[in-house]
PAKERO-182173 format. One record per residue (C-alpha): x, y, z negated; residue number from 1. Coordinates in steps of 0.05 Angstrom, whole numbers, plus 5000, padded with zeros to 4 digits. Example, Ala and Ser with C-alpha at 12.3 -4.5 7.8 and 13.67 -1.06 7.14 Angstrom:
REM PAKERO-182173
<px = 5246 | py = 4910 | pz = 4844 | num = 1>;
<px = 5273 | py = 4979 | pz = 4857 | num = 2>;
END
This chain:
REM PAKERO-182173
<px = 5151 | py = 1349 | pz = 2383 | num = 1>;
<px = 5161 | py = 1399 | pz = 2438 | num = 2>;
<px = 5140 | py = 1462 | pz = 2428 | num = 3>;
<px = 5079 | py = 1492 | pz = 2479 | num = 4>;
<px = 5062 | py = 1562 | pz = 2492 | num = 5>;
<px = 5000 | py = 1545 | pz = 2530 | num = 6>;
<px = 4932 | py = 1527 | pz = 2497 | num = 7>;
<px = 4908 | py = 1456 | pz = 2487 | num = 8>;
<px = 4831 | py = 1460 | pz = 2475 | num = 9>;
<px = 4805 | py = 1408 | pz = 2424 | num = 10>;
<px = 4731 | py = 1423 | pz = 2430 | num = 11>;
<px = 4677 | py = 1465 | pz = 2467 | num = 12>;
<px = 4617 | py = 1507 | pz = 2433 | num = 13>;
<px = 4560 | py = 1503 | pz = 2476 | num = 14>;
<px = 4492 | py = 1546 | pz = 2455 | num = 15>;
<px = 4517 | py = 1545 | pz = 2390 | num = 16>;
<px = 4536 | py = 1466 | pz = 2387 | num = 17>;
<px = 4598 | py = 1418 | pz = 2408 | num = 18>;
<px = 4598 | py = 1404 | pz = 2469 | num = 19>;
<px = 4590 | py = 1321 | pz = 2473 | num = 20>;
<px = 4552 | py = 1270 | pz = 2517 | num = 21>;
<px = 4484 | py = 1286 | pz = 2552 | num = 22>;
<px = 4422 | py = 1240 | pz = 2567 | num = 23>;
<px = 4446 | py = 1170 | pz = 2575 | num = 24>;
<px = 4520 | py = 1179 | pz = 2558 | num = 25>;
<px = 4529 | py = 1235 | pz = 2615 | num = 26>;
<px = 4578 | py = 1292 | pz = 2592 | num = 27>;
<px = 4540 | py = 1354 | pz = 2573 | num = 28>;
<px = 4550 | py = 1406 | pz = 2628 | num = 29>;
<px = 4584 | py = 1476 | pz = 2616 | num = 30>;
<px = 4540 | py = 1530 | pz = 2608 | num = 31>;
<px = 4579 | py = 1589 | pz = 2637 | num = 32>;
<px = 4586 | py = 1653 | pz = 2586 | num = 33>;
<px = 4554 | py = 1611 | pz = 2526 | num = 34>;
<px = 4618 | py = 1568 | pz = 2529 | num = 35>;
<px = 4686 | py = 1586 | pz = 2493 | num = 36>;
<px = 4745 | py = 1546 | pz = 2450 | num = 37>;
<px = 4734 | py = 1548 | pz = 2383 | num = 38>;
<px = 4787 | py = 1508 | pz = 2352 | num = 39>;
<px = 4854 | py = 1507 | pz = 2405 | num = 40>;
<px = 4915 | py = 1473 | pz = 2375 | num = 41>;
<px = 4973 | py = 1504 | pz = 2389 | num = 42>;
<px = 5054 | py = 1491 | pz = 2382 | num = 43>;
<px = 5041 | py = 1413 | pz = 2357 | num = 44>;
<px = 5102 | py = 1400 | pz = 2326 | num = 45>;
<px = 5080 | py = 1332 | pz = 2289 | num = 46>;
<px = 5129 | py = 1304 | pz = 2228 | num = 47>;
<px = 5139 | py = 1238 | pz = 2229 | num = 48>;
<px = 5189 | py = 1200 | pz = 2176 | num = 49>;
<px = 5238 | py = 1194 | pz = 2213 | num = 50>;
<px = 5255 | py = 1266 | pz = 2227 | num = 51>;
<px = 5304 | py = 1299 | pz = 2187 | num = 52>;
<px = 5294 | py = 1344 | pz = 2127 | num = 53>;
<px = 5321 | py = 1406 | pz = 2110 | num = 54>;
<px = 5314 | py = 1425 | pz = 2046 | num = 55>;
<px = 5278 | py = 1496 | pz = 2024 | num = 56>;
<px = 5268 | py = 1484 | pz = 1948 | num = 57>;
<px = 5299 | py = 1542 | pz = 1937 | num = 58>;
<px = 5309 | py = 1569 | pz = 2010 | num = 59>;
<px = 5247 | py = 1592 | pz = 2059 | num = 60>;
<px = 5249 | py = 1564 | pz = 2126 | num = 61>;
<px = 5215 | py = 1584 | pz = 2185 | num = 62>;
<px = 5195 | py = 1571 | pz = 2253 | num = 63>;
<px = 5167 | py = 1603 | pz = 2311 | num = 64>;
<px = 5106 | py = 1593 | pz = 2355 | num = 65>;
<px = 5071 | py = 1645 | pz = 2418 | num = 66>;
<px = 5003 | py = 1649 | pz = 2438 | num = 67>;
<px = 4980 | py = 1676 | pz = 2502 | num = 68>;
<px = 4916 | py = 1717 | pz = 2481 | num = 69>;
<px = 4896 | py = 1751 | pz = 2424 | num = 70>;
<px = 4858 | py = 1696 | pz = 2363 | num = 71>;
<px = 4860 | py = 1680 | pz = 2303 | num = 72>;
<px = 4900 | py = 1621 | pz = 2263 | num = 73>;
<px = 4844 | py = 1587 | pz = 2218 | num = 74>;
<px = 4893 | py = 1533 | pz = 2196 | num = 75>;
<px = 4961 | py = 1519 | pz = 2185 | num = 76>;
<px = 5001 | py = 1449 | pz = 2174 | num = 77>;
<px = 5069 | py = 1428 | pz = 2164 | num = 78>;
<px = 5101 | py = 1366 | pz = 2145 | num = 79>;
<px = 5152 | py = 1349 | pz = 2104 | num = 80>;
<px = 5173 | py = 1305 | pz = 2038 | num = 81>;
<px = 5219 | py = 1300 | pz = 1972 | num = 82>;
<px = 5296 | py = 1290 | pz = 1975 | num = 83>;
<px = 5307 | py = 1241 | pz = 1908 | num = 84>;
<px = 5291 | py = 1180 | pz = 1885 | num = 85>;
<px = 5241 | py = 1186 | pz = 1828 | num = 86>;
<px = 5194 | py = 1125 | pz = 1790 | num = 87>;
<px = 5135 | py = 1168 | pz = 1814 | num = 88>;
<px = 5121 | py = 1228 | pz = 1859 | num = 89>;
<px = 5065 | py = 1281 | pz = 1849 | num = 90>;
<px = 5005 | py = 1288 | pz = 1895 | num = 91>;
<px = 5009 | py = 1360 | pz = 1904 | num = 92>;
<px = 5060 | py = 1421 | pz = 1915 | num = 93>;
<px = 5074 | py = 1489 | pz = 1905 | num = 94>;
<px = 5086 | py = 1532 | pz = 1959 | num = 95>;
<px = 5099 | py = 1604 | pz = 1989 | num = 96>;
<px = 5079 | py = 1610 | pz = 2047 | num = 97>;
<px = 5098 | py = 1673 | pz = 2099 | num = 98>;
<px = 5074 | py = 1697 | pz = 2171 | num = 99>;
<px = 5126 | py = 1745 | pz = 2201 | num = 100>;
<px = 5130 | py = 1783 | pz = 2279 | num = 101>;
<px = 5186 | py = 1766 | pz = 2327 | num = 102>;
<px = 5255 | py = 1804 | pz = 2340 | num = 103>;
<px = 5294 | py = 1765 | pz = 2387 | num = 104>;
<px = 5285 | py = 1698 | pz = 2361 | num = 105>;
<px = 5291 | py = 1722 | pz = 2284 | num = 106>;
<px = 5226 | py = 1733 | pz = 2240 | num = 107>;
<px = 5208 | py = 1801 | pz = 2232 | num = 108>;
<px = 5145 | py = 1838 | pz = 2199 | num = 109>;
<px = 5106 | py = 1815 | pz = 2138 | num = 110>;
<px = 5040 | py = 1792 | pz = 2176 | num = 111>;
<px = 5011 | py = 1753 | pz = 2115 | num = 112>;
<px = 5039 | py = 1719 | pz = 2055 | num = 113>;
<px = 5013 | py = 1660 | pz = 2002 | num = 114>;
<px = 5046 | py = 1658 | pz = 1946 | num = 115>;
<px = 5041 | py = 1611 | pz = 1895 | num = 116>;
<px = 4998 | py = 1567 | pz = 1940 | num = 117>;
<px = 4989 | py = 1490 | pz = 1902 | num = 118>;
<px = 4969 | py = 1437 | pz = 1962 | num = 119>;
<px = 4950 | py = 1362 | pz = 1961 | num = 120>;
<px = 5000 | py = 1326 | pz = 2009 | num = 121>;
<px = 4967 | py = 1274 | pz = 2056 | num = 122>;
<px = 5030 | py = 1209 | pz = 2056 | num = 123>;
<px = 5042 | py = 1194 | pz = 2122 | num = 124>;
<px = 5104 | py = 1145 | pz = 2104 | num = 125>;
<px = 5174 | py = 1133 | pz = 2078 | num = 126>;
<px = 5236 | py = 1162 | pz = 2111 | num = 127>;
<px = 5287 | py = 1106 | pz = 2130 | num = 128>;
<px = 5314 | py = 1127 | pz = 2053 | num = 129>;
<px = 5251 | py = 1098 | pz = 2027 | num = 130>;
<px = 5226 | py = 1171 | pz = 2007 | num = 131>;
<px = 5158 | py = 1196 | pz = 2013 | num = 132>;
<px = 5135 | py = 1248 | pz = 2070 | num = 133>;
<px = 5074 | py = 1286 | pz = 2077 | num = 134>;
<px = 5033 | py = 1333 | pz = 2115 | num = 135>;
<px = 5003 | py = 1394 | pz = 2078 | num = 136>;
<px = 4941 | py = 1445 | pz = 2101 | num = 137>;
<px = 4922 | py = 1506 | pz = 2092 | num = 138>;
<px = 4862 | py = 1551 | pz = 2112 | num = 139>;
<px = 4880 | py = 1621 | pz = 2138 | num = 140>;
<px = 4853 | py = 1675 | pz = 2174 | num = 141>;
<px = 4910 | py = 1712 | pz = 2205 | num = 142>;
<px = 4889 | py = 1754 | pz = 2271 | num = 143>;
<px = 4945 | py = 1758 | pz = 2327 | num = 144>;
<px = 4966 | py = 1797 | pz = 2386 | num = 145>;
<px = 4999 | py = 1753 | pz = 2455 | num = 146>;
<px = 5069 | py = 1740 | pz = 2432 | num = 147>;
<px = 5104 | py = 1705 | pz = 2387 | num = 148>;
<px = 5101 | py = 1696 | pz = 2304 | num = 149>;
<px = 5138 | py = 1651 | pz = 2248 | num = 150>;
<px = 5113 | py = 1613 | pz = 2191 | num = 151>;
<px = 5164 | py = 1606 | pz = 2135 | num = 152>;
<px = 5150 | py = 1559 | pz = 2088 | num = 153>;
<px = 5191 | py = 1554 | pz = 2013 | num = 154>;
<px = 5173 | py = 1495 | pz = 1961 | num = 155>;
<px = 5173 | py = 1513 | pz = 1888 | num = 156>;
<px = 5190 | py = 1482 | pz = 1819 | num = 157>;
<px = 5135 | py = 1464 | pz = 1775 | num = 158>;
<px = 5128 | py = 1427 | pz = 1713 | num = 159>;
<px = 5112 | py = 1364 | pz = 1759 | num = 160>;
<px = 5167 | py = 1369 | pz = 1802 | num = 161>;
<px = 5220 | py = 1385 | pz = 1751 | num = 162>;
<px = 5274 | py = 1423 | pz = 1767 | num = 163>;
<px = 5298 | py = 1437 | pz = 1822 | num = 164>;
<px = 5238 | py = 1400 | pz = 1866 | num = 165>;
<px = 5284 | py = 1374 | pz = 1916 | num = 166>;
<px = 5231 | py = 1378 | pz = 1977 | num = 167>;
<px = 5248 | py = 1388 | pz = 2052 | num = 168>;
<px = 5220 | py = 1408 | pz = 2105 | num = 169>;
<px = 5213 | py = 1352 | pz = 2167 | num = 170>;
<px = 5244 | py = 1371 | pz = 2233 | num = 171>;
<px = 5266 | py = 1353 | pz = 2298 | num = 172>;
<px = 5330 | py = 1369 | pz = 2348 | num = 173>;
<px = 5282 | py = 1358 | pz = 2400 | num = 174>;
<px = 5250 | py = 1422 | pz = 2418 | num = 175>;
<px = 5234 | py = 1482 | pz = 2460 | num = 176>;
<px = 5229 | py = 1554 | pz = 2449 | num = 177>;
<px = 5275 | py = 1583 | pz = 2391 | num = 178>;
<px = 5317 | py = 1546 | pz = 2331 | num = 179>;
<px = 5286 | py = 1545 | pz = 2260 | num = 180>;
<px = 5310 | py = 1594 | pz = 2215 | num = 181>;
<px = 5324 | py = 1602 | pz = 2144 | num = 182>;
<px = 5341 | py = 1654 | pz = 2084 | num = 183>;
<px = 5351 | py = 1665 | pz = 2014 | num = 184>;
<px = 5283 | py = 1696 | pz = 1989 | num = 185>;
<px = 5329 | py = 1751 | pz = 1950 | num = 186>;
<px = 5359 | py = 1768 | pz = 2021 | num = 187>;
<px = 5333 | py = 1791 | pz = 2081 | num = 188>;
<px = 5383 | py = 1767 | pz = 2126 | num = 189>;
<px = 5367 | py = 1704 | pz = 2168 | num = 190>;
<px = 5406 | py = 1645 | pz = 2191 | num = 191>;
<px = 5399 | py = 1589 | pz = 2241 | num = 192>;
<px = 5384 | py = 1527 | pz = 2221 | num = 193>;
<px = 5443 | py = 1482 | pz = 2231 | num = 194>;
<px = 5434 | py = 1402 | pz = 2209 | num = 195>;
<px = 5490 | py = 1396 | pz = 2246 | num = 196>;
<px = 5455 | py = 1419 | pz = 2304 | num = 197>;
<px = 5402 | py = 1471 | pz = 2315 | num = 198>;
<px = 5327 | py = 1446 | pz = 2305 | num = 199>;
<px = 5257 | py = 1461 | pz = 2300 | num = 200>;
<px = 5214 | py = 1451 | pz = 2237 | num = 201>;
<px = 5146 | py = 1415 | pz = 2250 | num = 202>;
<px = 5086 | py = 1449 | pz = 2243 | num = 203>;
<px = 5020 | py = 1452 | pz = 2281 | num = 204>;
<px = 4969 | py = 1509 | pz = 2283 | num = 205>;
<px = 4890 | py = 1517 | pz = 2300 | num = 206>;
<px = 4865 | py = 1581 | pz = 2322 | num = 207>;
<px = 4799 | py = 1614 | pz = 2339 | num = 208>;
<px = 4789 | py = 1652 | pz = 2399 | num = 209>;
<px = 4739 | py = 1714 | pz = 2393 | num = 210>;
<px = 4671 | py = 1692 | pz = 2421 | num = 211>;
<px = 4660 | py = 1733 | pz = 2487 | num = 212>;
<px = 4599 | py = 1768 | pz = 2499 | num = 213>;
<px = 4534 | py = 1717 | pz = 2511 | num = 214>;
<px = 4489 | py = 1722 | pz = 2572 | num = 215>;
<px = 4421 | py = 1763 | pz = 2547 | num = 216>;
<px = 4347 | py = 1774 | pz = 2580 | num = 217>;
<px = 4341 | py = 1844 | pz = 2539 | num = 218>;
<px = 4357 | py = 1890 | pz = 2593 | num = 219>;
<px = 4301 | py = 1860 | pz = 2629 | num = 220>;
<px = 4261 | py = 1860 | pz = 2565 | num = 221>;
<px = 4277 | py = 1930 | pz = 2548 | num = 222>;
<px = 4228 | py = 1952 | pz = 2611 | num = 223>;
<px = 4167 | py = 1935 | pz = 2577 | num = 224>;
<px = 4175 | py = 1971 | pz = 2513 | num = 225>;
<px = 4193 | py = 2035 | pz = 2542 | num = 226>;
END
């Protein structure tokens, strides 16, 4: 559940394809400037059913992350679940998702927002109270400069979930970096989460780094066409 500011490589794009095994099972050799990392995972704080839940059906809960180079977020993941017993639970939930800049461990300056997004949840298990927990994935395209950013999650009431939805965001009290913040959507003030201690809401991001200029023989060929 720790937060990491460094980048963890998941795959390598090599000459237009994903790096894999070479002949007879040997690893493929790196290809110099043709090699780059298209899908890095950052701030991996995966939610588990034993984690605490912070209610976000009427408030927005935000957590921060840090990137060390210019990149674009292409996928955001968070975890949460319902906080009241029902005979059945909806297989999807509706969210407002917002991204912010950072000002001394506080969200500031809206970078992007996705309002009223209905997402299916991937069931990951029940918590100790036998209430269901889920993972949610959202594809985005948000360019970032090096530094911290925040993602805020607010669950919305729908006819499927009735009023209120009683949905909570999973988190953990073991973390590195800034503690999570929350606010009422109609107010600008952010408050530090304490349930009863400071905590980090679970989240994970996939980023895509810019493609570097690849080597070419055009400089040599151009002389033939003068």
